[in-house]
C-alpha positions as CSV (number, residue, x, y, z in Angstrom):
1,M,-141.7,210.9,-220.4
2,L,-144.8,208.9,-221.3
3,D,-146.2,211.3,-224.0
4,N,-146.2,209.7,-227.4
5,Q,-145.1,206.4,-226.0
6,S,-146.6,203.0,-226.4
7,I,-147.0,201.2,-223.0
8,L,-147.9,197.6,-222.2
9,I,-148.7,196.3,-218.7
10,T,-148.9,192.5,-218.2
11,G,-151.4,191.5,-215.6
12,G,-153.1,194.7,-216.5
13,T,-156.6,193.8,-215.1
14,G,-155.3,193.4,-211.6
15,S,-155.5,195.9,-208.8
16,F,-152.2,197.5,-209.7
17,G,-152.9,197.5,-213.4
18,K,-156.2,199.4,-213.1
19,A,-154.6,202.0,-210.8
20,F,-151.7,202.4,-213.2
21,V,-153.9,202.8,-216.2
22,K,-156.1,205.4,-214.4
23,T,-153.0,207.4,-213.4
24,V,-151.4,207.4,-216.8
25,L,-154.7,208.4,-218.5
26,E,-155.2,211.3,-216.1
27,R,-151.6,212.6,-216.2
28,H,-150.4,211.7,-219.7
29,P,-153.2,212.3,-222.3
30,G,-150.6,212.3,-225.0
31,V,-149.7,208.6,-224.5
32,R,-149.9,207.0,-227.9
33,R,-151.0,203.5,-226.9
34,L,-151.8,201.8,-223.5
35,V,-152.1,198.1,-223.8
36,V,-153.7,195.9,-221.1
37,F,-152.3,192.4,-221.5
38,S,-153.9,189.6,-219.4
39,R,-155.6,186.2,-219.5
40,D,-159.1,186.9,-218.3
41,E,-161.6,188.1,-221.0
42,L,-164.3,188.9,-218.4
43,K,-162.0,191.2,-216.4
44,Q,-160.9,192.8,-219.7
45,Y,-164.5,193.4,-220.6
46,E,-165.2,194.9,-217.2
47,M,-162.2,197.1,-217.4
48,A,-163.1,198.3,-220.9
49,Q,-166.4,199.6,-219.4
50,Q,-164.4,201.8,-217.1
51,F,-161.8,202.8,-219.7
52,P,-163.6,202.4,-223.1
53,E,-161.6,202.8,-226.3
54,R,-164.1,205.3,-227.7
55,Q,-163.3,207.6,-224.8
56,Y,-159.7,206.7,-224.6
57,P,-158.5,206.0,-228.1
58,C,-155.1,204.9,-226.8
59,M,-156.5,201.9,-224.9
60,R,-156.0,198.4,-226.2
61,Y,-157.0,195.1,-224.6
62,F,-154.9,192.0,-225.5
63,I,-155.9,188.5,-224.4
64,G,-152.7,186.6,-223.7
65,D,-150.5,184.8,-221.1
66,V,-146.9,185.5,-220.3
67,R,-146.4,181.7,-220.5
68,D,-147.0,182.0,-224.3
69,A,-143.8,183.3,-225.8
70,Q,-145.2,183.7,-229.3
71,R,-148.1,185.8,-228.1
72,M,-145.8,187.9,-226.0
73,Q,-143.7,188.6,-229.1
74,R,-146.7,189.8,-231.0
75,A,-148.1,191.9,-228.2
76,L,-144.9,193.9,-227.8
77,E,-144.5,194.9,-231.5
78,G,-144.1,198.7,-231.5
79,V,-144.1,198.9,-227.6
80,D,-141.7,201.4,-226.0
81,I,-142.4,200.7,-222.3
82,V,-143.4,197.5,-220.4
83,V,-144.6,197.2,-216.8
84,H,-144.6,193.6,-215.8
85,A,-147.2,193.0,-213.1
86,A,-148.4,189.5,-214.1
87,A,-147.8,186.8,-211.4
88,L,-149.3,184.0,-209.5
89,K,-148.9,185.3,-205.9
90,Q,-151.1,183.3,-203.5
91,V,-148.6,181.6,-201.1
92,P,-150.7,178.5,-200.2
93,A,-151.7,177.9,-203.9
94,A,-148.0,178.2,-204.9
95,E,-147.0,175.7,-202.3
96,Y,-149.6,173.2,-203.5
97,N,-149.1,173.9,-207.3
98,P,-145.4,174.7,-207.5
99,F,-144.6,174.3,-211.1
100,E,-147.7,176.3,-212.2
101,C,-146.2,179.2,-210.2
102,I,-142.8,178.6,-211.8
103,K,-144.3,178.6,-215.3
104,T,-145.9,182.0,-214.8
105,N,-143.4,183.8,-212.5
106,V,-140.1,182.5,-213.9
107,L,-140.6,181.1,-217.4
108,G,-143.1,183.9,-218.0
109,A,-140.6,186.5,-216.9
110,Q,-138.1,185.2,-219.3
111,N,-140.6,185.3,-222.1
112,V,-141.3,189.0,-221.3
113,I,-137.5,189.7,-221.3
114,D,-136.9,187.9,-224.6
115,A,-139.8,189.7,-226.3
116,C,-138.7,193.1,-224.9
117,L,-135.2,192.6,-226.3
118,D,-136.4,191.3,-229.7
119,Q,-139.0,194.0,-230.1
120,G,-136.8,197.0,-229.1
121,V,-138.6,197.9,-225.9
122,K,-136.7,200.8,-224.2
123,R,-137.8,200.7,-220.6
124,V,-139.0,197.8,-218.5
125,V,-140.0,197.8,-214.8
126,A,-141.0,194.5,-213.2
127,L,-143.0,194.3,-210.0
128,S,-141.6,192.2,-207.1
129,T,-142.5,191.5,-203.5
130,D,-140.9,191.5,-200.1
131,K,-141.2,187.7,-200.1
132,A,-138.4,187.6,-202.7
133,A,-135.9,188.6,-200.0
134,A,-134.5,185.5,-198.3
135,P,-137.5,183.5,-199.5
136,I,-138.9,180.6,-197.5
137,N,-141.9,179.9,-199.8
138,L,-142.2,178.9,-203.4
139,Y,-143.8,182.2,-204.4
140,G,-141.0,184.2,-202.9
141,A,-138.4,181.9,-204.6
142,T,-140.0,182.4,-208.0
143,K,-140.1,186.1,-207.6
144,L,-136.4,186.1,-206.6
145,C,-135.6,184.2,-209.8
146,S,-137.7,186.7,-211.7
147,D,-135.8,189.6,-210.1
148,K,-132.5,188.0,-211.1
149,L,-133.7,187.5,-214.6
150,F,-134.7,191.2,-215.1
151,V,-131.5,192.5,-213.5
152,A,-129.4,190.2,-215.7
153,A,-131.3,191.3,-218.8
154,N,-129.1,194.4,-218.7
155,N,-126.1,192.3,-219.3
156,I,-127.4,190.8,-222.6
157,K,-129.0,193.8,-224.2
158,G,-126.0,194.5,-226.3
159,R,-126.2,198.0,-227.9
160,R,-129.9,198.2,-227.5
161,D,-131.3,201.3,-225.7
162,A,-133.0,199.2,-223.0
163,R,-133.1,199.4,-219.3
164,F,-134.6,196.7,-217.0
165,S,-135.3,197.4,-213.4
166,V,-137.3,195.9,-210.5
167,V,-139.5,197.5,-207.8
168,R,-139.9,195.5,-204.6
169,Y,-142.5,196.5,-202.1
170,G,-144.7,195.1,-199.3
171,N,-148.4,194.2,-199.1
172,V,-150.6,196.5,-201.1
173,M,-153.4,197.7,-198.9
174,G,-156.7,196.3,-200.0
175,S,-155.5,194.3,-203.0
176,R,-157.3,191.2,-204.0
177,G,-156.6,188.2,-201.8
178,S,-154.9,190.3,-199.1
179,V,-155.7,190.4,-195.4
180,I,-157.8,193.5,-195.2
181,P,-160.6,192.4,-197.6
182,F,-160.5,189.0,-195.9
183,F,-161.0,190.6,-192.4
184,L,-163.8,192.9,-193.8
185,A,-165.6,189.8,-195.1
186,Q,-165.1,187.8,-191.9
187,R,-166.0,190.6,-189.5
188,A,-169.7,189.7,-189.5
189,T,-168.9,186.3,-187.9
190,G,-167.5,188.0,-184.8
191,T,-164.2,186.3,-185.1
192,L,-161.0,187.2,-187.0
193,P,-158.4,184.5,-187.5
194,I,-154.9,185.6,-186.6
195,T,-152.0,183.5,-187.8
196,D,-149.6,184.7,-185.2
197,P,-150.0,187.6,-182.8
198,A,-146.4,188.8,-183.4
199,M,-146.8,188.9,-187.2
200,T,-145.9,192.2,-189.0
201,R,-146.0,193.3,-192.6
202,F,-144.9,196.2,-194.7
203,N,-147.8,198.4,-196.1
204,I,-148.1,200.4,-199.2
205,S,-151.1,201.9,-201.0
206,L,-151.9,201.1,-204.6
207,Q,-151.2,204.7,-205.6
208,E,-147.8,204.7,-203.8
209,G,-147.0,201.6,-205.8
210,V,-148.0,203.3,-209.1
211,E,-145.9,206.4,-208.2
212,M,-142.9,204.2,-207.5
213,V,-143.2,202.5,-210.9
214,L,-143.5,205.9,-212.7
215,W,-140.4,207.1,-210.8
216,A,-138.5,204.0,-211.8
217,L,-139.5,204.5,-215.5
218,A,-138.2,208.0,-215.4
219,N,-135.1,207.6,-213.2
220,A,-133.8,204.0,-213.1
221,H,-130.4,203.4,-214.7
222,G,-131.1,199.7,-215.2
223,G,-130.3,196.8,-212.9
224,E,-131.7,198.3,-209.7
225,I,-134.0,196.5,-207.3
226,L,-135.8,199.6,-205.9
227,V,-137.3,199.4,-202.4
228,P,-139.6,202.1,-200.9
229,K,-139.4,203.4,-197.4
230,I,-142.8,202.5,-196.1
231,P,-144.5,201.8,-192.7
232,S,-145.2,198.4,-191.1
233,Y,-148.3,197.2,-189.3
234,R,-149.1,194.5,-186.8
235,I,-151.6,192.0,-187.9
236,T,-153.4,192.3,-184.5
237,D,-153.7,196.0,-185.1
238,V,-155.3,195.5,-188.5
239,A,-157.8,193.2,-186.8
240,S,-158.5,195.8,-184.1
241,A,-159.0,198.5,-186.7
242,I,-161.5,196.5,-188.7
243,G,-163.3,194.6,-185.9
244,P,-162.7,196.2,-182.6
245,N,-165.3,194.0,-181.0
246,C,-164.3,190.8,-182.7
247,R,-162.5,187.9,-181.0
248,Q,-159.0,187.3,-182.4
249,A,-158.5,183.6,-182.8
250,I,-155.0,182.3,-183.2
251,V,-155.0,179.8,-186.0
252,G,-151.2,179.3,-186.7
253,V,-148.9,180.3,-189.4
254,R,-149.7,179.0,-192.9
255,P,-147.2,177.0,-194.9
256,G,-144.5,179.3,-196.3
257,E,-145.3,182.3,-194.2
258,K,-142.8,184.4,-192.2
259,I,-143.5,186.2,-188.9
260,H,-141.8,189.3,-190.3
261,E,-141.0,190.2,-194.0
262,E,-137.7,191.5,-195.2
263,M,-137.1,193.7,-198.3
264,I,-133.3,194.1,-197.8
265,T,-131.1,191.5,-196.1
266,A,-127.8,192.2,-194.4
267,S,-126.2,190.3,-197.2
268,D,-127.5,192.9,-199.7
269,S,-126.1,195.8,-197.7
270,L,-122.8,196.0,-199.6
271,N,-124.7,196.7,-202.8
272,T,-127.4,198.9,-201.4
273,V,-127.7,202.7,-201.5
274,D,-130.1,205.2,-200.1
275,L,-131.8,207.4,-202.7
276,G,-134.0,209.4,-200.3
277,A,-137.5,208.0,-200.7
278,Y,-136.2,204.7,-201.9
279,Y,-133.4,202.2,-201.4
280,A,-131.7,200.6,-204.4
281,I,-130.1,197.2,-204.3
282,L,-127.5,197.3,-207.2
283,P,-126.3,194.4,-209.2
284,S,-123.2,192.7,-207.9
285,A,-121.9,192.4,-211.5
286,G,-122.7,194.6,-214.4
287,S,-121.8,197.7,-216.4
288,Y,-121.4,200.0,-213.3
289,S,-120.1,199.7,-209.7
290,V,-121.7,201.0,-206.6
291,D,-119.2,203.9,-206.5
292,D,-120.2,204.8,-210.1
293,Y,-123.9,204.8,-209.2
294,V,-123.3,206.9,-206.1
295,A,-121.3,209.4,-208.2
296,R,-124.0,209.6,-210.9
297,T,-127.1,209.8,-208.6
298,G,-125.9,211.4,-205.4
299,A,-127.1,208.4,-203.5
300,R,-125.3,207.3,-200.3
301,R,-124.2,203.8,-199.2
302,V,-126.1,202.2,-196.4
303,P,-124.0,200.9,-193.4
304,E,-122.5,197.4,-193.8
305,G,-124.9,194.9,-192.2
306,F,-127.9,197.1,-192.8
307,S,-131.2,195.2,-193.2
308,Y,-134.8,196.3,-193.7
309,D,-137.6,194.1,-192.3
310,S,-141.1,194.8,-191.1
311,G,-140.5,193.8,-187.5
312,A,-137.6,196.1,-186.9
313,N,-139.0,199.0,-189.0
314,P,-139.0,202.2,-186.9
315,D,-142.2,203.3,-188.6
316,F,-145.4,201.5,-187.6
317,L,-149.0,202.4,-188.3
318,S,-151.3,202.7,-185.3
319,V,-154.7,201.2,-185.0
320,E,-156.2,204.6,-185.6
321,Q,-154.1,205.3,-188.6
322,L,-155.0,201.9,-190.0
323,R,-158.7,202.5,-189.5
324,E,-158.5,205.8,-191.2
325,L,-156.6,204.3,-194.2
326,I,-158.9,201.3,-194.5
327,F,-162.1,203.3,-194.5
328,S,-160.9,206.3,-196.4
329,P,-162.5,206.9,-199.8
330,A,-159.2,208.5,-200.9
331,C,-157.4,205.2,-200.3
332,G,-159.4,203.1,-202.7
333,Q,-162.7,202.8,-200.8
334,I,-161.6,199.5,-199.3
335,G,-164.3,199.9,-196.7
336,T,-167.0,202.5,-195.8
337,P,-167.3,204.7,-192.8
338,A,-170.6,202.9,-191.9
339,L,-168.7,199.7,-191.6
340,A,-166.1,201.2,-189.3
341,A,-168.6,201.6,-186.4
């Protein structure tokens, strides 16, 4: 599907962006153009050392901000596919700087949508987060708004051959600013801070996130919020996997944090279907009904009242499984076997 296509990824210098670019270059050498769009010139310079244009003639590096509607319009000229990964995502920073988060995550999302419609982009997949389901923090609320904007974009596309979909998943193992790199850095102190011993989170690898986006680009009908079936972990088990001899100090829940994360609420169940590897939350209003979608895809409805949260998930990673993932070179080299001792 990606051969001879022009692809742009916003926030392309982030953890996901780099993994996505690497996968596309390996699997789709016929891609016409692969544009990394982001704000940070240093990160683009560093990424260009890994994926230089002389070796990969399809690569392009565009400095820009999704807040800048005019720059977004220019960047999307001639683009066929957009993956929207740009976001401000640190929960405490969003609580302290709310409108900065809104400008990127909400107004920026609308800028991306407008530019996609104006420039004739055919497929759009936006990255979301478990924090967008029944949000209690500003970050989650902005991503819920973003999700709604991308889903509703299908209602205003007119006769354009355009499909807008969303992928919503949990914490990406080892991503920047997440708990695993933090615990690895803190381990030498002998103490790992635990917000709440009951806290759980969903877990997905970078590559699994990439595979999900590629699946959505190939299979989404437009309007879905796709949710993967992934395991959970206990925050205390992550601490035990990284620092088995470390003291776990309870420091309290940070502003805007949940004990357990949700990806599908009971209120979503009437519009949610099971696709096998993924769930899909379908739009409550649009060009097709849940029954139409089930007939076209072979999906099955979930039971009324169904919900999907990290605490009630039947699939949990053990301490041993977490340790293997964290220190496995195949899983991004988050740590090293020497550090696991």
